[in-house]
Structures are given as structure tokens and as C-alpha cells.
C-alpha positions as CSV (number, residue, x, y, z in Angstrom):
1,M,22.6,130.2,-62.3
2,T,23.3,128.2,-65.3
3,D,21.0,127.6,-68.1
4,P,20.1,124.0,-68.7
5,E,19.9,124.6,-72.3
6,A,23.5,125.6,-72.3
7,H,24.7,122.0,-71.4
8,P,22.9,119.4,-73.4
9,A,22.4,115.8,-71.8
10,A,24.7,113.0,-72.9
11,P,23.3,110.7,-75.5
12,I,22.1,107.1,-74.3
13,P,23.9,104.4,-76.2
14,E,21.7,102.1,-78.3
15,T,22.0,98.3,-78.1
16,T,21.8,96.1,-81.0
17,P,20.0,92.7,-81.1
18,A,23.3,91.0,-81.5
19,E,24.5,92.3,-78.2
20,A,21.4,91.1,-76.2
21,A,21.6,87.8,-73.9
22,P,20.9,84.6,-75.7
23,P,17.5,82.9,-74.9
24,A,17.3,79.7,-72.6
25,P,17.0,76.4,-74.5
26,P,13.5,74.8,-74.5
27,P,12.9,71.8,-72.0
28,K,13.4,68.3,-73.3
29,P,10.1,66.4,-73.7
30,A,9.5,63.5,-71.1
31,P,10.1,60.1,-72.6
32,T,6.9,58.3,-73.2
33,H,6.3,54.5,-73.6
34,S,4.2,52.9,-76.0
35,P,1.0,51.2,-74.8
36,R,1.8,48.1,-76.8
37,S,5.1,47.5,-74.9
38,A,3.3,47.7,-71.4
39,L,0.6,45.3,-72.6
40,A,3.2,42.8,-73.7
41,V,5.0,43.0,-70.3
42,F,1.8,42.4,-68.3
43,T,0.7,39.6,-70.6
44,G,4.0,37.8,-69.9
45,L,3.7,38.2,-66.2
46,G,0.2,36.9,-66.3
47,F,1.3,33.7,-68.2
48,L,4.1,33.2,-65.6
49,C,1.6,33.5,-62.7
50,L,-0.8,31.2,-64.4
51,A,1.9,28.6,-65.0
52,A,3.0,28.8,-61.3
53,G,-0.6,28.4,-60.2
54,V,-1.1,25.3,-62.4
55,F,2.1,23.8,-61.1
56,Y,1.0,24.4,-57.5
57,L,-2.4,22.9,-58.0
58,W,-0.8,19.9,-59.7
59,S,1.5,19.4,-56.7
60,Q,-1.4,19.7,-54.3
61,V,-3.5,17.2,-56.2
62,S,-0.6,14.8,-56.2
63,Q,-0.3,15.1,-52.4
64,L,-4.0,14.7,-51.9
65,E,-4.0,11.5,-54.1
66,A,-1.2,10.1,-51.9
67,I,-3.1,10.7,-48.6
68,D,-4.8,7.6,-47.1
69,P,-8.6,7.8,-47.4
70,A,-9.0,6.6,-43.8
71,R,-6.9,9.5,-42.7
72,I,-9.0,11.9,-44.8
73,A,-12.1,10.5,-43.2
74,S,-10.6,10.9,-39.7
75,L,-9.6,14.5,-40.5
76,D,-13.1,15.1,-41.8
77,S,-14.6,13.7,-38.6
78,Q,-12.3,15.8,-36.4
79,T,-13.2,18.9,-38.4
80,R,-16.9,18.3,-37.9
81,D,-16.3,17.8,-34.2
82,L,-14.4,21.0,-34.0
83,R,-17.2,22.8,-35.8
84,Q,-19.8,21.4,-33.4
85,R,-17.7,22.4,-30.4
86,L,-17.2,25.9,-31.8
87,A,-20.9,26.2,-32.3
88,N,-21.6,25.1,-28.7
89,F,-19.0,27.6,-27.5
90,D,-20.6,30.4,-29.6
91,Q,-24.0,29.5,-28.0
92,R,-22.6,29.6,-24.5
93,L,-20.8,32.9,-25.2
94,A,-24.0,34.4,-26.6
95,A,-25.9,33.2,-23.5
96,L,-23.3,34.8,-21.2
97,E,-23.5,38.1,-23.2
98,Q,-27.3,38.1,-22.8
99,R,-27.1,37.6,-19.1
100,P,-27.9,40.8,-17.2
101,A,-24.8,42.4,-15.6
102,G,-24.6,42.4,-11.9
103,T,-22.2,42.3,-9.0
104,A,-22.2,39.7,-6.2
105,D,-22.1,41.0,-2.7
106,L,-18.8,39.4,-1.3
107,R,-19.0,41.2,2.0
108,P,-20.5,38.3,4.0
109,L,-17.8,35.9,2.6
110,E,-15.0,38.3,3.4
111,S,-16.3,38.8,7.0
112,R,-16.4,35.0,7.5
113,L,-12.8,34.6,6.2
114,A,-11.6,37.4,8.4
115,A,-13.2,35.7,11.4
116,I,-11.5,32.4,10.6
117,E,-8.1,34.1,10.2
118,Q,-8.5,35.8,13.6
119,R,-9.5,32.6,15.4
120,P,-6.7,31.3,17.7
121,A,-4.9,28.1,16.6
122,P,-6.1,25.1,18.8
123,A,-3.5,23.6,21.0
124,A,-4.3,20.0,19.9
125,P,-0.9,18.2,19.9
126,A,-0.7,17.9,23.7
127,P,-4.2,16.2,24.2
128,V,-3.6,14.0,21.2
129,I,-0.2,12.8,22.5
130,A,-1.8,12.3,26.0
131,D,-4.6,10.2,24.5
132,L,-2.2,7.9,22.7
133,G,-1.1,6.3,26.0
134,P,-4.2,4.3,26.6
135,L,-4.4,3.3,23.0
136,E,-0.9,2.0,22.9
137,A,-1.6,0.1,26.1
138,R,-4.6,-1.5,24.6
139,L,-2.7,-2.4,21.5
140,A,0.1,-4.0,23.5
141,A,-2.4,-6.0,25.6
142,A,-4.1,-7.2,22.4
143,E,-0.8,-8.2,20.9
144,R,0.1,-10.1,24.1
145,I,-3.2,-12.0,24.2
146,A,-2.7,-13.0,20.5
147,R,0.8,-14.2,21.4
148,I,-0.5,-16.2,24.3
149,Q,-3.2,-17.8,22.2
150,A,-0.6,-18.8,19.6
151,A,1.6,-20.3,22.4
152,T,-1.4,-22.3,23.6
153,I,-2.0,-23.8,20.2
154,A,1.7,-24.6,19.9
155,L,1.6,-26.3,23.3
156,D,-1.2,-28.6,22.3
157,A,0.6,-29.4,19.0
158,G,3.9,-30.2,20.8
159,L,5.8,-27.3,19.1
160,P,8.1,-24.7,20.8
161,L,6.2,-21.8,22.2
162,G,8.6,-19.0,21.2
163,A,9.8,-16.1,23.4
164,I,7.1,-14.3,25.4
165,A,7.9,-11.2,27.4
166,N,7.8,-11.8,31.2
167,A,6.7,-15.4,30.7
168,P,6.7,-17.6,33.9
169,P,9.2,-20.5,34.1
170,P,6.7,-23.2,33.2
171,V,6.2,-21.4,29.8
172,A,9.7,-20.1,29.3
173,R,11.2,-23.6,29.5
174,F,9.4,-24.5,26.3
175,A,10.3,-21.4,24.4
176,T,12.7,-23.3,22.2
177,A,12.1,-26.9,23.3
178,A,9.2,-29.0,22.2
179,P,6.8,-29.7,25.0
180,P,5.1,-33.2,25.7
181,T,1.6,-33.7,24.5
182,L,-1.3,-35.7,25.8
183,A,-1.0,-38.0,22.9
184,T,2.6,-38.8,23.5
185,L,2.0,-39.3,27.2
186,R,-0.8,-41.8,26.4
187,A,1.5,-43.7,24.0
188,R,4.3,-43.9,26.6
189,Y,2.2,-44.9,29.6
190,P,1.8,-48.7,29.0
191,E,5.6,-49.1,29.0
192,V,5.9,-46.9,32.1
193,A,3.2,-48.9,33.9
194,R,5.0,-52.2,33.0
195,L,8.3,-50.9,34.5
196,A,6.6,-49.6,37.6
197,R,4.7,-52.8,38.1
198,A,7.9,-54.8,37.8
199,A,9.7,-52.5,40.2
200,S,6.8,-53.0,42.7
201,Q,7.1,-56.8,42.8
202,P,8.3,-58.2,46.1
203,A,11.7,-59.8,46.3
204,T,12.2,-63.4,45.0
205,A,10.5,-65.9,47.2
206,T,12.4,-68.7,48.8
207,T,9.6,-71.2,49.5
208,W,7.6,-73.1,46.9
209,N,4.2,-71.6,47.9
210,A,5.7,-68.1,47.9
211,R,7.1,-68.7,44.5
212,L,3.7,-69.9,43.4
213,L,2.0,-66.8,44.6
214,Q,4.6,-64.6,43.0
215,G,4.1,-66.4,39.6
216,L,0.4,-65.9,39.9
217,A,0.9,-62.2,40.7
218,G,2.8,-61.9,37.4
219,L,-0.2,-63.2,35.5
220,F,-3.1,-61.4,37.2
221,T,-4.0,-59.2,40.1
222,I,-6.4,-59.9,43.0
223,R,-7.5,-57.1,45.2
224,H,-10.0,-56.3,47.9
225,G,-11.1,-52.7,47.6
226,N,-7.9,-50.7,47.4
227,E,-5.8,-53.5,48.9
228,V,-3.9,-55.8,46.5
229,L,-4.1,-59.4,47.6
230,I,-2.2,-61.0,44.8
231,G,-0.1,-59.1,42.4
232,A,2.2,-56.1,42.4
233,P,1.2,-53.5,45.0
234,A,1.3,-50.7,42.4
235,S,-1.1,-52.5,40.0
236,F,-4.2,-50.9,41.5
237,V,-2.6,-47.4,41.4
238,L,-1.4,-47.9,37.8
239,A,-4.8,-49.1,36.7
240,A,-6.5,-46.1,38.2
241,A,-4.1,-43.7,36.5
242,Q,-4.7,-45.5,33.2
243,E,-8.5,-45.0,33.6
244,R,-8.0,-41.3,34.2
245,L,-5.6,-40.9,31.3
246,D,-8.0,-42.7,28.9
247,A,-10.7,-40.2,30.0
248,G,-8.4,-37.3,29.1
249,D,-8.0,-36.3,32.8
250,L,-4.2,-35.9,32.8
251,A,-4.2,-34.1,36.2
252,G,-6.2,-36.9,37.7
253,A,-3.7,-39.5,36.3
254,V,-0.8,-37.6,37.9
255,T,-2.6,-37.4,41.2
256,A,-3.3,-41.1,41.2
257,L,0.4,-41.9,40.7
258,D,1.2,-40.1,44.0
259,A,0.0,-43.4,45.7
260,L,2.8,-45.5,44.2
261,D,5.3,-47.2,46.4
262,P,8.8,-45.8,46.3
263,A,10.1,-48.4,43.8
264,A,7.3,-48.0,41.4
265,A,7.3,-44.2,41.8
266,T,11.0,-44.1,40.8
267,A,10.2,-46.1,37.6
268,A,7.3,-43.7,36.7
269,A,9.1,-40.5,37.7
270,S,10.1,-39.4,34.2
271,W,6.6,-39.8,32.8
272,K,5.1,-38.1,35.8
273,A,7.5,-35.1,35.5
274,D,6.6,-34.6,31.8
275,A,2.9,-34.7,32.5
276,A,3.3,-32.3,35.4
277,A,5.3,-29.9,33.2
278,L,2.6,-29.9,30.5
279,L,-0.1,-29.2,33.2
280,A,2.0,-26.4,34.6
281,A,2.5,-24.8,31.2
282,R,-1.3,-25.0,30.5
283,A,-2.1,-23.3,33.8
284,A,0.5,-20.6,33.3
285,L,-0.7,-19.7,29.9
286,A,-4.3,-19.6,31.1
287,A,-3.2,-17.2,33.9
288,M,-1.4,-15.0,31.5
289,A,-4.4,-14.8,29.2
290,H,-6.6,-13.7,32.1
291,P,-4.5,-11.6,34.5
């Protein structure tokens, strides 16, 4: 064993202040602003804002002065109207909010809708089309009757009757040709009677007494009943037809002319044919109107 005292410990070196680490520099103080400089900045900004506000108010006043007073009054009226409508709406909304909450029972309505949807579609087109047949027939009959009535009026006026479907020959002949009228037949009859009377005169007499009787026959007619004693044999027949014609009995006048002798009948044939055609057209139209 060794003795500690025999080996002394090594001496600890001493440090001097010059050899120690240098201390850290102190922090720099934060820059500070002066209260007077901040007040100046805010004061300048305030003046700028005030100037901008004054300019805006001046521009608005200028615009308001340029607006038409009538337009301002109209805008004011519209504003009041909108306020009133808004107040009414608020009242209705308040009333709805105060209404007690409840739920309506929609089950009956839903069941009825379901029943309607399940109902089979009606087969209506066929009956409707079938029922149109009688209606169309009635319309066609009414149109035909109106057409016949118009043709009757045209016949009395002496105008063409126009085309009529399935018209009989007495009517069809006057579709485009003007028919004779009772007035024209009356106006033509005196000349026809004169020609018929002249045709009914006996041949020229050879003796003086026969010539005397023939001259008297040209002046007047002497008859005994239906027999003509002096005058043309057709004079009585023509006179009877004239009486019927004056009474408006055209058919009676035509029937009377059937008794004319052949020579007189030939002279009156044209007039008689026109009168018979008018009578036939009248009868045919009457039969068409009442089938």
C-alpha cells in the first residue's frame, strides 16, 4: 500500500478575469413614437374623410334638386303604398302564426282519387260516331229544304234556280236559264190571243154577204152559249183563258186553251208551253219540299 501523503495532488490552475468569456450585449430598446405625431396623422385623416363626406352630400343635394317634383311625389306615393302592403302582410303573417297548428285528414280525398284512377275508361267514341249519322241526315235534309225554298223564290222572280241535287227535269231545265213568270205571261197574252184569233178566222169569203159577215166578225163576236155565231171560233176560248189569267189562275188558263181549234192552238203553242213549264216547275219544287 502506498501512502497518500507520499504523492501530493496536482495543483488546480487559477483563471484570471481577463481569461473569462465576454458578457452578452444588452438588448436594444424598442422604438417608440411620440403621441403628438400619431395625433397629427389621425387629425389629417379625419379632415380628409370630412371633406369627402361634404363633397358626397353636395353631389347628392345637386341630384335631388335636379329631380322632377312630380317624380318625387310619385315615388313618395309608391313608398307609402309599399309600406301599407307590408303592414298588411305583417298582419296576415301574424294571424297565420297565431292559428293553432293542425293537420288535415287527407285520407278520404286520397281514397276518392284512387277510385277514380281505377275506374275503367268509357268506350264513348263508337256510340258518338254512331249517333252522328241521324244528325248528319237531319242537317242534310234541312240544307236541302233551304235550297228548295231559295229555288222557289227565284222561280217567282224569274231568276235561274241553280243546281239542286237529284232535281227532276222540270226544275233542272231552269238551273241556269231564267224561267217565265206570271207577270211576263200576262203581258204576252194579248198579242198571243190576237194571233190565235186571226188564225182561227175562216177563209176569205167569195160572196158579198159572206164577206159582210166576215167583216163583222173582225169587229165583234156574237155567241150563243159556248157556240160562236159571228166572229172567230177561238174568240170564246181566248176570252175564257183571259178571265182565268186575270184572276191569277194560270193552270185554269192553260186548261181553257185546250179547246182551241188547231189553227189557233198552233198560234198560242209557244205561250202555252211556257205557262205549262212554269206550272210544272212549281209542282216539282212543292213535291221536293214535301217528299
